[in-house]
N, CA, C and O atoms as a DFTB+ gen file, in Angstrom:
300 C
 N C O
     1  1       0.574      -1.074      -0.206
     2  2      -0.047       0.136       0.291
     3  2       1.097       1.440      -0.344
     4  3       2.219       1.740       0.065
     5  1       0.601       1.795      -1.039
     6  2       1.361       3.128      -1.164
     7  2       0.538       4.213      -0.563
     8  3      -0.543       4.653      -0.955
     9  1       1.589       4.719       0.935
    10  2      -0.116       5.914       2.159
    11  2       1.533       7.725       1.326
    12  3       2.703       8.098       1.243
    13  1       0.513       7.914       1.113
    14  2       0.325       9.625       0.583
    15  2       0.332      11.362       1.747
    16  3      -0.224      11.188       2.831
    17  1       0.568      11.967       1.648
    18  2      -0.320      12.567       3.252
    19  2       0.017      14.012       2.449
    20  3       1.091      14.608       2.535
    21  1      -1.414      14.537       1.463
    22  2      -1.984      16.186       0.545
    23  2      -2.719      15.802       1.543
    24  3      -3.162      14.873       2.218
    25  1      -2.599      17.997       1.154
    26  2      -2.919      18.690       2.573
    27  2      -4.881      18.782       1.073
    28  3      -5.179      18.216       0.021
    29  1      -5.456      19.670       1.857
    30  2      -6.806      20.281       0.705
    31  2      -6.622      20.689       0.066
    32  3      -6.048      21.766       0.228
    33  1      -6.967      20.170      -1.434
    34  2      -7.197      20.554      -2.276
    35  2      -5.607      19.914      -3.536
    36  3      -5.296      20.054      -4.719
    37  1      -4.999      19.152      -2.181
    38  2      -4.256      18.854      -3.253
    39  2      -4.548      17.005      -4.415
    40  3      -5.199      15.968      -4.285
    41  1      -4.110      17.278      -4.876
    42  2      -4.052      15.256      -5.698
    43  2      -3.479      14.767      -5.565
    44  3      -2.460      15.045      -4.933
    45  1      -3.769      13.586      -6.123
    46  2      -2.504      11.916      -6.340
    47  2      -3.342      11.940      -8.035
    48  3      -4.423      12.522      -8.117
    49  1      -2.715      11.250      -9.330
    50  2      -3.220      10.880     -10.096
    51  2      -2.832       9.535     -10.349
    52  3      -1.669       9.240     -10.626
    53  1      -4.061       8.434     -10.238
    54  2      -3.166       7.148     -11.276
    55  2      -3.276       7.336     -12.215
    56  3      -4.218       7.965     -12.697
    57  1      -1.652       6.494     -13.266
    58  2      -2.022       6.093     -14.468
    59  2      -1.543       5.201     -14.837
    60  3      -0.675       4.675     -14.140
    61  1      -1.897       4.653     -16.075
    62  2      -0.493       3.547     -16.432
    63  2       0.567       3.749     -17.353
    64  3       0.689       4.509     -18.313
    65  1       1.440       2.740     -16.747
    66  2       2.799       3.048     -17.142
    67  2       3.583       3.366     -17.646
    68  3       4.562       4.045     -17.336
    69  1       3.045       2.610     -19.104
    70  2       3.806       2.080     -20.060
    71  2       3.361       3.718     -21.152
    72  3       4.241       3.978     -21.973
    73  1       2.095       4.730     -21.150
    74  2       1.509       5.311     -21.696
    75  2       1.243       6.156     -20.877
    76  3       0.616       6.978     -21.546
    77  1       1.297       6.587     -19.698
    78  2       1.330       7.640     -18.047
    79  2      -0.092       8.704     -18.766
    80  3      -0.408       9.893     -18.733
    81  1      -0.506       7.726     -19.237
    82  2      -2.252       8.612     -19.551
    83  2      -3.205       8.371     -18.399
    84  3      -3.412       7.251     -17.931
    85  1      -3.840       9.621     -17.917
    86  2      -4.223       9.774     -16.408
    87  2      -5.597       8.980     -16.824
    88  3      -6.349       9.319     -17.738
    89  1      -5.771       7.790     -15.912
    90  2      -6.772       7.503     -15.467
    91  2      -7.800       7.209     -14.074
    92  3      -8.734       6.481     -13.738
    93  1      -7.169       8.007     -13.681
    94  2      -8.098       8.183     -12.295
    95  2      -6.669       9.595     -11.452
    96  3      -5.460       9.707     -11.252
    97  1      -8.362      10.565     -11.194
    98  2      -7.316      11.623     -10.275
    99  2      -8.527      11.880      -8.791
   100  3      -9.737      12.093      -8.872
   101  1      -7.747      11.773      -7.631
   102  2      -8.038      11.905      -6.208
   103  2      -7.684      13.018      -6.067
   104  3      -6.551      13.242      -6.491
   105  1      -8.470      14.238      -5.413
   106  2      -8.509      15.354      -5.521
   107  2      -9.065      15.332      -3.117
   108  3     -10.106      14.943      -2.587
   109  1      -8.121      15.768      -2.640
   110  2      -9.036      16.370      -1.583
   111  2      -9.460      17.146      -1.213
   112  3      -8.881      17.774      -0.327
   113  1     -10.926      17.608      -1.762
   114  2     -12.143      18.709      -1.088
   115  2     -11.792      19.405       0.339
   116  3     -11.310      20.514       0.568
   117  1     -12.131      18.549       1.065
   118  2     -12.153      19.252       2.646
   119  2     -11.885      18.918       3.291
   120  3     -11.816      17.774       2.841
   121  1     -11.502      18.818       4.429
   122  2     -11.022      18.167       5.787
   123  2     -11.433      19.362       7.092
   124  3     -10.976      20.377       7.618
   125  1     -12.606      18.442       7.164
   126  2     -13.249      18.303       8.203
   127  2     -12.856      17.879       9.404
   128  3     -13.579      16.892       9.541
   129  1     -11.925      17.978      10.783
   130  2     -11.538      16.692      11.810
   131  2     -11.516      15.626      11.121
   132  3     -11.300      15.615       9.909
   133  1     -11.718      14.707      11.759
   134  2     -10.878      13.565      11.345
   135  2     -11.799      12.638       9.685
   136  3     -11.561      11.565       9.131
   137  1     -12.843      13.736       9.413
   138  2     -13.424      13.321       8.175
   139  2     -12.997      14.279       7.154
   140  3     -12.835      15.486       7.328
   141  1     -12.737      13.251       5.466
   142  2     -11.806      13.904       4.528
   143  2     -12.573      13.409       3.519
   144  3     -12.650      12.186       3.398
   145  1     -13.233      14.225       2.673
   146  2     -13.749      14.392       1.585
   147  2     -13.020      14.507       0.564
   148  3     -12.403      15.524       0.244
   149  1     -13.057      12.954      -0.303
   150  2     -12.307      13.208      -2.122
   151  2     -13.715      13.346      -2.923
   152  3     -14.915      13.174      -2.711
   153  1     -12.591      13.881      -4.279
   154  2     -13.181      13.764      -5.246
   155  2     -12.711      12.801      -6.350
   156  3     -11.524      12.583      -6.597
   157  1     -13.540      12.360      -6.859
   158  2     -13.054      11.344      -8.588
   159  2     -12.876      11.718      -9.553
   160  3     -13.779      12.554      -9.514
   161  1     -12.320      11.893     -10.807
   162  2     -12.593      12.393     -11.866
   163  2     -11.446      11.460     -12.616
   164  3     -10.235      11.598     -12.444
   165  1     -12.299      10.129     -13.798
   166  2     -11.883       9.126     -14.298
   167  2     -12.927       9.480     -15.236
   168  3     -14.041       9.898     -14.921
   169  1     -12.470       9.274     -16.471
   170  2     -13.226       8.471     -17.879
   171  2     -14.986       7.972     -17.246
   172  3     -15.326       7.455     -16.182
   173  1     -15.465       8.235     -17.965
   174  2     -16.223       7.720     -18.383
   175  2     -15.994       5.992     -18.152
   176  3     -15.957       5.318     -17.123
   177  1     -15.884       5.693     -19.352
   178  2     -15.824       4.445     -18.951
   179  2     -14.326       3.468     -17.571
   180  3     -13.346       2.788     -17.877
   181  1     -14.551       3.641     -16.974
   182  2     -13.097       3.172     -15.596
   183  2     -14.698       3.774     -14.344
   184  3     -15.023       4.824     -13.790
   185  1     -15.210       2.462     -14.429
   186  2     -16.310       2.980     -13.477
   187  2     -15.221       2.962     -12.062
   188  3     -14.236       2.231     -11.964
   189  1     -15.670       3.919     -11.074
   190  2     -15.349       4.126      -9.300
   191  2     -17.011       3.713      -8.588
   192  3     -18.227       3.566      -8.712
   193  1     -15.795       3.700      -7.793
   194  2     -16.974       2.149      -6.316
   195  2     -16.784       2.345      -5.419
   196  3     -15.657       1.915      -5.173
   197  1     -17.313       2.905      -4.391
   198  2     -17.219       2.542      -2.755
   199  2     -16.750       1.086      -2.672
   200  3     -17.505       0.188      -3.044
   201  1     -15.058       0.725      -2.013
   202  2     -14.981      -1.040      -1.791
   203  2     -16.308      -1.303      -1.567
   204  3     -16.617      -1.767      -2.665
   205  1     -17.133      -1.323      -1.018
   206  2     -18.080      -2.153       0.284
   207  2     -19.473      -2.658      -1.224
   208  3     -20.301      -3.555      -1.068
   209  1     -19.345      -1.787      -2.544
   210  2     -20.167      -1.991      -3.664
   211  2     -19.597      -2.598      -5.023
   212  3     -20.152      -3.074      -6.013
   213  1     -18.072      -2.360      -4.620
   214  2     -16.938      -3.090      -5.536
   215  2     -16.850      -4.738      -4.973
   216  3     -16.336      -5.628      -5.650
   217  1     -17.332      -4.913      -3.883
   218  2     -17.258      -6.236      -3.432
   219  2     -18.605      -7.324      -3.907
   220  3     -18.704      -8.457      -4.376
   221  1     -19.274      -6.526      -3.591
   222  2     -20.732      -6.520      -4.149
   223  2     -20.878      -7.089      -5.204
   224  3     -21.566      -8.086      -5.423
   225  1     -20.204      -6.457      -5.960
   226  2     -19.680      -6.943      -8.140
   227  2     -19.004      -7.986      -8.182
   228  3     -19.423      -8.930      -8.852
   229  1     -17.815      -8.079      -7.493
   230  2     -17.324      -9.323      -7.292
   231  2     -18.110     -10.467      -7.246
   232  3     -18.355     -11.242      -8.170
   233  1     -18.565     -10.518      -5.843
   234  2     -19.279     -11.136      -6.043
   235  2     -20.458     -11.976      -6.496
   236  3     -20.853     -13.115      -6.248
   237  1     -20.914     -10.847      -7.350
   238  2     -22.046     -11.435      -8.150
   239  2     -23.450     -11.020      -8.041
   240  3     -24.491     -11.332      -8.619
   241  1     -23.130     -10.230      -7.129
   242  2     -24.299      -9.536      -6.014
   243  2     -25.378      -8.760      -7.513
   244  3     -26.285      -9.012      -8.306
   245  1     -24.432      -7.732      -7.082
   246  2     -25.801      -6.439      -7.900
   247  2     -25.825      -7.453      -9.388
   248  3     -26.836      -7.311     -10.076
   249  1     -24.784      -8.432      -9.886
   250  2     -25.497      -8.659     -11.312
   251  2     -26.740      -9.288     -11.816
   252  3     -27.201      -9.339     -12.956
   253  1     -27.357      -9.958     -10.189
   254  2     -27.805     -11.289     -10.292
   255  2     -29.133     -10.472      -9.781
   256  3     -30.235     -10.754     -10.252
   257  1     -28.925      -9.155      -8.513
   258  2     -29.994      -8.836      -8.547
   259  2     -30.454      -9.421      -7.173
   260  3     -29.589      -9.745      -6.360
   261  1     -31.645      -9.554      -6.910
   262  2     -31.695      -9.665      -5.065
   263  2     -32.671     -10.447      -6.110
   264  3     -33.004     -10.318      -7.288
   265  1     -33.057     -11.685      -4.591
   266  2     -34.322     -12.442      -5.208
   267  2     -35.074     -12.097      -5.446
   268  3     -35.217     -10.955      -5.009
   269  1     -36.551     -12.771      -6.517
   270  2     -37.002     -11.695      -6.851
   271  2     -37.255     -10.197      -7.471
   272  3     -38.325      -9.845      -7.968
   273  1     -36.650      -9.772      -7.412
   274  2     -36.615      -8.189      -7.877
   275  2     -36.447      -8.432      -9.413
   276  3     -36.446      -9.520      -9.989
   277  1     -36.275      -6.909     -10.069
   278  2     -36.181      -6.821     -11.155
   279  2     -34.857      -6.456     -11.227
   280  3     -34.612      -5.932     -12.314
   281  1     -33.813      -6.537     -10.421
   282  2     -32.400      -5.902     -11.021
   283  2     -31.554      -5.564     -10.273
   284  3     -31.850      -6.125      -9.218
   285  1     -30.478      -4.876     -10.093
   286  2     -29.225      -4.697      -9.569
   287  2     -30.081      -3.025      -8.699
   288  3     -30.604      -1.996      -9.127
   289  1     -29.796      -3.591      -7.388
   290  2     -30.240      -2.446      -6.094
   291  2     -28.965      -1.039      -6.158
   292  3     -27.747      -1.200      -6.074
   293  1     -29.517      -0.027      -6.288
   294  2     -28.857       0.655      -6.788
   295  2     -27.830       1.407      -5.833
   296  3     -27.965       1.532      -4.616
   297  1     -26.729       1.908      -6.644
   298  2     -25.315       2.437      -5.956
   299  2     -25.292       4.123      -6.068
   300  3     -24.335       4.758      -5.623
């Protein structure tokens, strides 16, 4: 795990190592006490999910939907 220190309004860019094309930009939007608000900028084809949603997607829960339901729950 890479751990970085960023101040409010500072960013981190995550990109491909071959072309250095930016894939994701994460910006510290606000810091209040122990809470940090982050902003994410990515191309429309790059999915960005909270960890718990991503884990449900990986487990197949969101593709199958709830039993007897009509589709995936809202994210």
